[in-house]
N, C-alpha and C positions, 0 to 999 in steps of 0.2 A: 224079834231084838229090837230095843230102841238106840238111837243112836248115843245117848247118854251111856246107856249099858255097855255099849262097845266102847266108848271112850275112858269109860271107868276101867274097862279091862285092859287096854291100851296102857293107859298110866299107870296102873298097877304093875303091870308086866315090867314096864320100862324102871321102874322105880326098883322092884327087885332086881331087876338086871344089871343095878348099877355096881360097878366093881370096886369104887372107892368114895371118898367124900366129895372130891371134885365132880365127879359125874352124877353123884347124888344132887349135888346143889343146882346143878347145870338143869336136871330134871324139876328140880322144885320150882327154878326161874321160869321153865318151860311152861308150867302146869300154874304156878300160882303167882307168878310175877305180874308186874304192871301189864304186861302184854301178853300174860299167859293165857292159854287155853282156856282154863276154868274161869279165870277172872274175866275173859271177853264174854263168857256164858252169863256171868253175873251181871255183867252190864246190860244185857239183854231184857233181863227184866224188867226194867223201867218201860219199854216200849211194847210190853204185854199187855193186852186186857187184863181186869181183875180176876177173870175166871182161869185165865191161861196162868197167870202169875199164882194163883192159889194151888194149882195142879203141878206146875212145874219149877216154881220155888224151892219146896222142899226137896225136891229131888235135885236140883243142882247145889243145893246148900249140902246134901247128904254127900254128893261127890265131892266137894271141897273139903268135907270132914275127913272122908275116906282117905283121900289123897294127902291130907295133912298127916294122918295118923300112921299111914304106913311110910310116910318120909321119915316120921320119928322112931319108928320101930327099925327101919332100915339104917339109919343114923346110928341108933344105940348097938345095931348088931356089928356094923363096920368099924365102930370105936372099940367095941370088945375086942373083934380079931386084930386089929392093929395094936392093941395093948397086949394081947397074948404073943404077937410075932415079936415085939419088943421084948418081952421079959424072955422069950425063947433064945433071943439073940445074946442076951446079957449074962 
């Protein structure tokens, strides 16, 4: 298993485990923020040879897309749960 696959599994698990929007935002910043893990990987593309970039570039961009989609899905689920909780108390 490659490091990218492990990183992907770790981030997707952390996103899924976020209990509220604040925790989810912290995970988003940790992954995709200016100093985030995925952002740092994207910055390494400039130092790679063209051959490395051709093989690793799509994998790193795919990781970014998967993390972005997982965050959006989790945010939707958390917002829906919060709305249901508010409606149940009214």
